[in-house]
C-alpha positions, 0 to 999 in steps of 0.5 A: 698043080695036079694036087690042087684039083679043086673039083669037089670030092664026093662027100658021103653024108650020114643022113641019120645024124642031124640031117634036116634038123636045122632049116631056116627061112631065107636071109634073116635066118636065125642061124647064128653061125651064118652071116648075111650082112654082105648078102647085098654084094653076093657073099656069105660068112660062116662063123663056126667054132671048128674043132682043132682035130675035126676036119670041117667043111662048108658046102654051098649049093644052088640047083645043080651047082656045088662048092665045098670049102674047108673051114679053118680053126684059127678063123672066126669067120670065113667069107664065101662067094655066091657065084651061081646067080640069083636064087636060093642057096643052101649052106651046110656045115659038115664035120668029118666022121672017118675017112671020107664020111661027113655028118651034117651039123647044121644048114641054112637057106638064103636067097640072093637077088643082085641087080648087078652080078659083077658085085660078087667078084669084088669081095674079100673071100677065103681064097682071095683074102685082102684088106685095105691095109694089105701090102699088095693092095697098097702097091696096086693103088700106087701103081694105078694112082695116075691111071684113068681107065680100068684098062690102064689099071689092069695093065699096070697090075698085070705087068707088075705081077708078071714082072715080079712073081716067079713060079714056085716049083717046090711049092707045086710039088709039096702043096696039099689039096687044102692049100690056100693062097695068101696074097701078101705072102705071095707079094712079099716072097715074089713066088707062088703057084698058079693059084697064088698068081691068080689070087694076087691078081684078083685081090689087087684088082678087086681092091681097085673096084674092078670085078675079077674072077679067080678061075680054075680048070684046064688050058692048052697052055699047060698040062696041069690043073690051072688057075687064071683070071677073068676081068670085067673090062668095057662091059665084058669078061676077058681072060688074063693068065699071069702065070703063063705070061710070067713064064713066057716073058722069062723065056723071051717068048711073045705073049699078049695080056688078053688071052683067047678064052676058047683055050681055057675050060673053067671048072670052078669060078670064085 
């Protein structure tokens, strides 16, 4: 997964082209492309007509934290998490000019004020994209219909994923930095890279109202850039790695569902 280093690449912005031209008040912005209807659960939507031949990004910034996403021409709206805590966020639309140079097309500001920060990790967002009708979601509900506690539900979903999904070495070699997992594709094919494992696990658990993070970064378990999950159980975040445990299980090695968080270093959290 070395190609999938999700750390934001440096973006050279042409300040002479529209920079600062569109600043809006928080929340009720008047920026028609910015959808704040899910602000109360920590997500923001971007409705932007992406030109088919122009690489377009959405950049979300709060204080020193920054996340950059590639917008897709075939998606009328894309949802993104506001995972940097309460406060003021700036959302900027950028279009590629040439090479790694981008121009600012538009920007808006909004304010997040959540009483429960775990709400952010229940959302359907670009890289954890699910609906109530998703086949993976239906399976999650089937697996947990007789489970009473969140811990039991997490264990059931976790066991299903490590028992059924295999690591896709061909995809790992071919995937581009813009690769996005598709939960139902992973579920149907029973194979993916670590990004897909973590997205599938997150989507299935979020659909059960269990806050779950998709985390990317490094771990001592593998040498490549990696993706895993943190799940909110009994009032605390615990680390789960379905990719690693699927491999350990296949190799008939010992493993435990909850990992030592000290063995993981987060770079990005979704």
